[in-house]
C-alpha positions as CSV (number, residue, x, y, z in Angstrom):
1,M,-202.2,93.2,-76.9
2,Q,-201.1,96.6,-75.7
3,E,-200.4,95.2,-72.2
4,F,-198.1,92.6,-73.7
5,F,-195.9,95.2,-75.4
6,M,-195.9,97.4,-72.3
7,D,-194.7,94.5,-70.2
8,Y,-192.4,92.7,-72.6
9,G,-191.5,95.4,-75.1
10,L,-188.0,96.0,-73.9
11,Y,-187.2,92.3,-73.9
12,L,-188.5,91.9,-77.4
13,L,-186.4,94.9,-78.6
14,V,-183.2,93.4,-77.1
15,G,-184.0,90.0,-78.5
16,L,-184.5,91.5,-82.0
17,L,-181.2,93.4,-81.8
18,V,-179.4,90.1,-80.8
19,V,-180.9,88.3,-83.8
20,I,-179.9,91.1,-86.2
21,A,-176.3,91.0,-84.9
22,L,-176.1,87.2,-85.2
23,V,-177.4,87.3,-88.8
24,F,-174.9,90.1,-89.7
25,L,-171.9,88.2,-88.2
26,L,-172.8,84.8,-89.7
27,S,-173.4,86.3,-93.2
28,G,-170.0,87.7,-93.2
29,R,-168.3,84.3,-92.6
30,G,-169.7,82.6,-95.6
31,K,-168.2,85.2,-97.9
32,A,-164.8,85.0,-96.3
33,E,-164.5,81.2,-97.0
34,Q,-165.2,81.4,-100.7
35,P,-162.1,81.8,-102.8
36,V,-162.0,85.0,-104.9
37,E,-161.4,84.4,-108.6
38,P,-159.8,87.2,-110.7
39,A,-162.2,88.5,-113.3
40,A,-159.5,88.6,-116.1
41,P,-155.9,87.7,-116.2
42,V,-153.7,90.7,-115.6
43,E,-151.0,91.2,-118.2
44,P,-147.8,93.0,-117.1
45,A,-147.7,96.5,-118.3
46,S,-145.0,97.4,-120.8
47,P,-142.4,99.7,-119.5
48,P,-142.8,103.3,-120.5
49,A,-140.7,104.7,-123.4
50,P,-137.5,106.2,-122.2
51,T,-137.4,110.0,-122.3
52,P,-134.5,111.6,-124.1
53,F,-131.8,113.2,-122.0
54,V,-131.7,117.0,-122.1
55,D,-128.7,118.9,-120.8
56,P,-129.7,121.3,-118.1
57,I,-129.0,125.0,-118.8
58,I,-126.9,126.5,-116.1
59,A,-126.8,130.3,-115.9
60,A,-123.4,131.9,-115.7
61,P,-122.5,133.2,-112.2
62,V,-122.8,136.9,-111.7
63,A,-119.9,138.5,-110.0
64,A,-121.0,140.5,-107.0
65,T,-119.3,143.8,-106.6
66,P,-118.0,144.4,-103.1
67,P,-119.5,147.4,-101.4
68,I,-117.2,150.4,-101.2
69,A,-116.7,151.5,-97.6
70,E,-115.7,155.1,-97.1
71,P,-113.4,155.8,-94.1
72,V,-115.1,157.4,-91.2
73,V,-113.3,160.2,-89.5
74,T,-114.0,160.6,-85.8
75,V,-113.3,163.9,-84.0
76,P,-112.9,163.7,-80.3
77,A,-115.4,165.8,-78.5
78,A,-114.6,168.2,-75.7
79,P,-115.3,166.8,-72.3
80,V,-118.5,168.0,-70.8
81,E,-118.9,168.7,-67.1
82,P,-122.2,167.6,-65.7
83,V,-124.4,170.4,-64.4
84,V,-126.1,169.6,-61.1
85,E,-128.9,171.9,-60.1
86,A,-130.3,172.0,-56.6
87,V,-133.8,170.7,-56.6
88,P,-135.9,171.9,-53.6
89,E,-137.7,169.1,-51.9
90,P,-141.5,169.4,-52.2
91,A,-143.3,170.4,-49.1
92,P,-145.8,167.8,-47.8
93,V,-149.2,168.8,-49.0
94,E,-152.3,167.8,-47.1
95,S,-155.2,167.5,-49.5
96,A,-158.7,166.6,-48.9
97,P,-160.1,164.0,-51.2
98,A,-161.4,165.8,-54.2
99,P,-164.8,164.8,-55.7
100,L,-164.4,162.6,-58.7
101,L,-166.5,164.9,-60.9
102,S,-166.2,168.6,-61.3
103,S,-170.0,169.0,-61.7
104,P,-171.5,171.2,-59.0
105,V,-174.4,168.8,-58.8
106,V,-172.2,165.9,-57.7
107,A,-170.0,168.1,-55.5
108,T,-172.8,169.4,-53.3
109,V,-173.3,166.9,-50.6
110,D,-175.3,167.6,-47.5
111,D,-174.6,166.1,-44.1
112,G,-176.9,163.0,-44.5
113,E,-177.3,160.4,-47.1
114,D,-180.5,159.3,-48.9
115,D,-181.3,155.6,-49.2
116,L,-180.2,155.1,-52.8
117,L,-181.6,151.5,-52.7
118,R,-185.1,153.0,-53.1
119,L,-184.2,153.8,-56.7
120,K,-185.4,151.1,-59.0
121,G,-182.4,149.3,-60.5
122,V,-179.9,150.2,-57.7
123,G,-178.7,147.3,-55.5
124,P,-176.2,147.2,-52.7
125,K,-173.1,147.0,-55.0
126,L,-174.3,149.8,-57.2
127,K,-175.2,151.9,-54.1
128,A,-171.6,151.4,-52.7
129,L,-170.2,152.4,-56.1
130,L,-172.3,155.5,-56.3
131,I,-171.2,156.5,-52.7
132,E,-167.6,155.9,-53.8
133,L,-168.2,158.3,-56.7
134,G,-169.6,160.9,-54.3
135,V,-173.3,160.5,-55.1
136,T,-175.3,160.2,-51.9
137,R,-178.4,162.4,-52.3
138,Y,-181.5,162.2,-54.6
139,V,-181.1,166.0,-55.2
140,Q,-177.7,165.3,-56.8
141,I,-179.1,162.7,-59.2
142,A,-182.2,164.8,-59.9
143,G,-179.9,167.6,-61.1
144,W,-177.8,165.6,-63.4
145,T,-177.4,166.8,-67.0
146,D,-176.6,164.6,-70.0
147,A,-172.9,165.4,-69.5
148,D,-173.1,164.4,-65.8
149,I,-174.9,161.1,-66.8
150,A,-172.2,160.4,-69.3
151,A,-169.4,161.1,-66.8
152,I,-171.0,158.9,-64.1
153,D,-171.9,156.2,-66.7
154,A,-168.3,155.9,-67.8
155,K,-167.3,155.1,-64.2
156,L,-169.9,152.5,-63.5
157,G,-168.1,149.5,-65.0
158,N,-170.4,146.5,-65.3
159,F,-173.4,148.8,-64.5
160,R,-172.9,151.0,-67.5
161,G,-176.1,152.2,-69.1
162,R,-178.2,151.8,-65.9
163,P,-178.8,155.6,-65.2
164,V,-180.6,156.0,-68.6
165,R,-182.2,152.6,-68.8
166,D,-183.7,152.8,-65.3
167,Q,-184.5,156.5,-65.5
168,W,-182.6,157.5,-62.3
169,V,-183.0,161.2,-62.9
170,D,-186.7,161.0,-63.1
171,Q,-187.0,158.7,-60.1
172,A,-184.7,160.9,-58.1
173,K,-186.9,164.0,-58.9
174,Y,-189.9,162.2,-57.3
175,L,-187.9,161.1,-54.3
176,A,-186.1,164.4,-53.7
177,A,-189.5,166.2,-53.8
178,G,-190.9,163.7,-51.3
179,D,-193.6,162.6,-53.9
180,I,-193.9,159.0,-52.9
181,A,-197.4,158.6,-54.3
182,G,-196.2,159.9,-57.7
183,F,-193.1,157.7,-57.6
184,E,-195.2,154.6,-56.8
185,A,-197.7,155.4,-59.5
186,K,-195.0,155.5,-62.1
187,Y,-192.4,153.0,-60.9
188,G,-194.3,150.7,-58.5
189,K,-194.1,150.2,-54.8
190,I,-190.9,151.2,-53.0
């Protein structure tokens, strides 16, 4: 029996739906052909009683008092001569790009760069952003104070919150000291 329904179940379902639709359509025709008889004769309603006419009360118009304008006396001013001062032209100033933060931890940069990608949570885009901000060494990150973290964090855009969440300062302390075993024990393989 189960095989029968497995093989022909869809056809049986379609056939059943067709039968239900035909019964529904044919049952509606019989009712439309029968005349509808009113239940009770409808008597015309008597017109409503007329309402008495009431004169509308009209308020007396209020006369608006025109505003009193006082005459304005203008006194011609003495002509003023423009004062032209000689402005010295600024001398061209050559300036080296200043570090973005005034913290000495960020400002101290040695000749080389550390591979910031070794920090957990730092990818290529974040590395480029940190280098743009002047952060290139583990020693810099390891020496960050809470104020430094807040200043860097404000400039990270979509990466905001990562220094604290990924514990960059602690990671950088291990890597700056060269303690790879301690780093891997706490944060996993590099």
